[in-house]
N, C-alpha and C positions, 0 to 999 in steps of 0.2 A: 822229368824225374819220376822214377818208378817207386811206388810204395809197396814194400814187401809185407805180406801178411805175417802176423805173429805165429809162432809155433802152435800147432794144434794142442789145446790144453787137455783134450781127452786122454792124451798119453802121459800126462803128469800124474805123479803119485805123491801123496802126503802121508806123513805119520803124525798123528795128533794124540798126545797122552791125555788121559782123562776126558775121553771123547763121548762118554755115554750120557752125560747130563750137562746142563747149564751152558756156560760159554764154550766148553769143548764140543758139546753136541752141536751147537749152532755153527761153530766153525766147520765141522765136518759137513753139515748140510749146506752151508754157504759155498763150500768148495765143490760139492756135488753139483750145485746149480751152475757152476762155472765149468763143469765137465772134468773135474779132478777126482780121481779115485783115491780112497783113503784106507790106510791101516790105522785103526785107532785102538786105544787101550781102555780097559775098565778094570776096576779092582774087585768090587763085590756085587755090582749091580748088573748081573747078566741079562736079566729081562729087559732092562733099559737099553743095553747094548744091542739086543736083538731088534728092538724097535728102531734104533738108529740105522742098522743095516737095511731094514725094510724101507725106511724113509729115503735113504740114499738110492736104493734101487728104483723107487718111484720117481726120483729126480733124473733118472737116466744114467747114473754112474754106479760104481761098484765100491763096496766097503768090506773090510775084513776086521772083525773084532778079536783082539788078543787080550788075555788077562795079564795084568802086571801090577805088582806092588812097587810103585815108583820110589819108595823109600828103602827098598831091599836091594842094595847094590850087588850082593852076591848072586842075585837071580838074573842079572843083566846078560851074562853070556848065553844062558839058555833062551832068554827072550830074543836075542839077536838071531839065534838059529830059527826061532819061530817066525821072525820077520822075514828071513830068507825064504821060508816056506810060503808065507803069505804073498811075497813078491812073485814067486813062481806061479801062484794061482792067478795073479794079475798079469801074467805074461811078461815079467820084468826081472831084472837082477839088481837094480838100484832104484832109489827113490829120489825125489826132487826137493821136497819141503819137509821140514821138521818143526812142529809146534810143541814146545815144552809147556804144557798147560796144567798138568796134573797137580792137585793140591789136596791137603787134608784139612778137614774142619778143625778149627782151633778156637779157643776162647781167649779173651783178653788176658794177658799174663803180666801183671805188674812186675817191673824189674826186680823189686826187692824180694819177691816171693817166688819167682820163676824157678823151677827145678831143673836139674840136669836132664831128667827124663823128658820133660816137656820141651826143653831146648832141642834135644836130639830128635824128637819126633818131628818137629817142624823143619829142622836142618836137613834131616835125611831125605825128606820129600822135596822141599822147596829149593834147596841149594845143592847138597851132595848128590842127590839123584839126578838133577839137571846136568851137573858137571860130568858125571861119569856115564850117564846114558848117552849124552851127546858124543862123548869120546868113543864109546863102543860102537856107535852107529856111523861115525865118520867114514869108515871105508865103504859104506853102502850109499852115501849121499853123492849124487852126480855133481861134477864140477859145474859151476854156474847155478847151483841150487840156492835155497834160502832157508834161514832158521829164524823163527820168532820165539822169543822167550816171554812168557807172561809174568808180569810183575804186578804192581799195585800202586794206586795213588798214595798209599800210606807211606811211601818213601819220601813224599813231598809234604803230606799233611800229617803232622806229628800229633798224636793223641795218646793219653795214658793207656797202658796195657798193650801197646803195639811194638814194644822194643824187640821182642824175639822175631815175630813175623816180619816186621818192617826191615829189620837188619838182614834177614835172609834174602828178602827181595832186593835190598840194596846191593847185596853181594852178587846177585844174578845180573843186576844192571851193570856192574863193573865187569863181570865175566863177559857179558855181551860185547863190550868194546874190545876186550882182548881177543875174543873169538873173531870179531870182524877184522882185526889186524892180522891175526895169524892165519886165517883162512882166506885172506885176500888173494894170495897167489892162485887159489883154486876158483876165484871169482864167486865165492859163496858169501852172500850178504847176510848179516846177522843184526837183528833189531829187537827192541823191547817194546811190547805193548803194555801199558799200565792202566787197567780199568779202574774206575771209581766204584762207588757203591752200586751193586747190580742185583736185580731181583732174581736170585737163584737160591738153592738150598744150602749154599755155603754158610758156615758158622750158624747152622740151625735155621737158615732162612730168615735171618734177622731183618734184612731189608725187605724181602718179599712178604713176610708174614706178620711183621710188627707194624701196624698202622702208624704208630707214633714215630718210629724210626724212619719209615718211608716218608712221612710228612716232613720230618726234619731234613732229610736228604734233599727232597724236592725244593724246599725253601732255600737251601744253600746252593742250588744249581741254577746257572744262568738260563737254561732251557726249561726249567720249572718242573722237572720230574726226576725220579730215580732212573738209573739205567736198566735196560733189559738185555738178555743175552744176544738178541738180534743186533743191538747197537755195536757189540764188540766182535761177534763172530764174523759179521760182514766186513768189518774193518780189517781183521786179520787176513781174511781171504783176499781182500783187495791188496793188502801189503805184499802178499806172496805173488801177486800177478806181475806181468810185464809192465803194467802201468806204473809200478813203483820200483823199477829195476835199479834206479840210481839212488835209492834210499838205503843207507847203510850206517851202522853204528849209532843209530838214533833211538832215543826214548820217546815214544809217542803216547801221550796220555789220552784216554778215552773216557771222559767224565761228564760230557755235556756242559763243561765250564763250571766245575764245582769250586766254590769259594774263590 
């Protein structure tokens, strides 16, 4: 019996939204260590994006940073043209992996007082943006590619103030199953990764910078600590690899066993 080697991963290209900080940055760097080149987006943190490009280069891969407001659907056509230019710089016309990770900081919004403006702000980035950016990029994704949508453990763990954010992520989880079905003929696998409380600057760094909150999360987690970006970024990179080629239409929670 002959064992065939996997395809050379150095030729793979990923697009990661929100890749300049936190989980997105770790995903880009984890992919780089696997030999995957990345086009990643940032919104306002250009200096952070430059640091990611440098870190990827140090890891022996290539990265291109593109600015994007993930909640501005009207800008997506221009962004796709920028992606085509970035692909050309990487010696390609198509890419293999899409990670819809971009998010906006949000505060808890009680259902009774949430405003239309607050609702739209979260919806535009976390659901509408994911839906239409994926749609716009579909012609550039290679058959046999993979998509990972980033959700949250808060679709399972219900707490006051999370109705807007949790509902948008719940919509992403349903969308993921539909995409897996509709893109199946192209052999594109689509999955959801749902992180738990993670030490990033999301929501003002509430888990990373608030000792009381960090302690509360650690006490509720089977593995005894809050998550860090490296826990999630490595998992996403692994999910995109050939090791997980038969995983499709799944929601995978990455929380260390929270409650």
